[in-house]
N, C-alpha and C positions, 0 to 999 in steps of 0.2 A: 170293281177290281182294283180301283185306285186307292181304296180306303185300306190301310193296314190293319184295321180292327175287324175287317170282314174275313173270315176264314174261307179259303178256297181249296176245294179238293178236285183232283183230276182222277177220273175213274176210266180205267182201260182194262177190259176182261175182268180179271179177278184182282187186279191191282188198284189200290186206293192210295193216292199220295197228296200230302199237302202241297200246295203251290206257294213258294215262298215270295216275299215281297220283291225280291230280285228278279224272280223268273216271270213274274205276272205280265209285263209288257211283251215279252216273247210269246208267252201263250195267247195273249189277247190278239196279237198280230197274226198268229197262226189260225185261230178259230173265227176270227171276225168275218172273213168271206163266206164261211159256211153258215154262221148265224144269220147273216144278211140274205142268204140265198144265191151268193155269187162265187161259189167256188170255182177254182180253176184246177181241174183234176189232171194229174199226170196220167200218162198211160198206165193202166193196171191199178191205179189209186181208187179205192172205193170207200175212203174214209168219210166219216160224217160225224158231226158233234151235236149234242143237245146240252142245254143249260137250264138250271133251274135255281132260284133263290128261295131260301126259307128263312123265316123269322121266328124267333121265339117270343115268349110273353114279355121279355124285357127288351125287345126290339133289336136284338143282336142277330146279325145276318150270317148265312151260311150259303156260299155259292158253290154248287156242284156242276162240274163239266164233265160230261160223259162223252168218251170218244168210241166210236165203234165203226165197223165196216160191214 
């Protein structure tokens, strides 16, 4: 996520949004505990995240972060 050449998409329900370079630190801070298996859920919070990286034949990366509950 620190490489500006990597495209990062955030998927939530039917919304797919590009994560800009300026937004990445905040997104990473929010999802890191979930990806490490250490989330601290607030009462009523059932949020979770999955992340996957894809590379094309030219070794360009795409990171997709899916948020769900």
